[in-house]
Residue, then its C-alpha position, 0 to 999 in steps of 0.5 A: x102492862x101496856x098492849x105494845x109490851x105484851x105483843x113484844x113479849x109474845x113475839x120474842x117467846x114465839x121466836x125462841x120456840x122456833x129456834x129450839x125446834x128441829x128443822x122441818x122434816x127431821x124427827x127430834x130423835x135425829x137431831x144432833x149437835x150442829x144440825x139446827x145451825x146447818x140443816x144440810x148436816x143430816x143430808x149431805x153424805x155419800x149415800x144421799x149426795x153421790x152416785x155411789x152405785x156402780x163398779x169399782x176396781x183396783x189391785x190391793x196388796x197381798x201377803x203371798x202373791x203379786x196383788x189381788x185384782x179386785x172388782x166390786x159392784x154396788x147396786x142400789x138395792x143394797x146388794x153387791x158382787x165381788x170378784x178377787x183374782x190372786x195374781x201369780x197363783x194357779x188357783x187364783x179366783x174367788x167370787x161372792x155376792x150378798x148384801x151390804x149395809x150403810x152406817x148411820x152417817x151414810x159414809x161407810x158400807x159393810x159388805x156381808x158375805x154368805x160365809x159370815x165374813x164382813x168388810x168395810x169400805x169408806x165411800x167417796x166420790x168415784x172411789x171406795x177405800x178398803x178399811x181395816x178390821x176396826x173400820x179405819x183408813x189404812x195408812x203408810x206406804x201402801x195406803x194408795x193401793x187400798x182404794x178402788x176406783x169407780x169405772x167411768x160412766x157416760x150418760x149419753x151412752x148408758x141405760x139406753x136401748x140402741x137399735x142396730x141399723x148398719x154393719x160395716x157400712x151396709x144397712x141392716x134389713x130385718x129378714x124373715x125369722x130375725x129379731x131386731x138387733x140391739x144393745x144396752x149398757x147398764x151403768x149400775x153393773x157394767x154389763x152390756x146385753x142385747x140381741x144379735x137378731x137371733x140370740x141374746x148376748x151379754x158380757x162385761x164392759x169398761x169405759x175409759x177416757x177419750x170415748x174408749x170402750x173395752x168389751x169383755x168376752x160375750x156369752x149368748x144363747x144358742x138358738x139356730x136361725x135361718x140366716x146367721x150372717x148378721x149375728x156373726x158380724x155383730x158379735x165380731x164387732x163386739x170383739x174388736x171395737x175399742x171406741x165409740x161416738x154418740x152424736x145426737x141419737x146415733x151411736x157408732x162402735x169403731x176400731x181405732x180411726x177406721x170407718x165405723x164397724x156398726x151404727x145404732x139409733x136410739x130406740x123410740x119410747x112408746 
């Protein structure tokens, strides 16, 4: 056999071996039909390619009430919180929390309540679909009511610390016995929290189109401070503000088109 023929046979054998090997980084046991032809098949799913964590809301059908106002928070640590409000009933609220698991395809999650109940959801882009007990999408006239929409997010605003610098047009000066006033918005849980210069506060918020914001009722600690004026004004702003602006490193909370109720600056990172 000529040397050139031998080299050609070795080359073809090497190419054949490479063609039959799984893609780099994928164990042989994970290879499924078509995955070699498309190296992205195993990676492109809801779990890996979407910002799925966050708060989802909707009103699902109810057999003996006006509807079930549903809120589900999916967290990156594989835990969930769920609240159900049965519209038109006297005792109408239910709350639970627990863990959830992804299926092997990374497209579905199963919520596991503390009482052993389970519920599956298909995860899409900014939406989850309530599935039937067999794990199938619900069809028919009410199909659209079995979808929960994810709350809008704003990377300019959320997951940052904003320090209070102005209230109703007046600069905020730190007085003796006061702490720094600030607010933070948690994208994952839809919770706001902070300090009003005296007490810690917290609550739920919701972002809407057009830089609008809705603050839920705020809870707070009950420590007494020498001067409560700034605290009271700060908390009043959170009750009435309905929109916001973020320009560079400044945040303003506003009501309608009036002058800003409060201004904040982005906290400096040490």
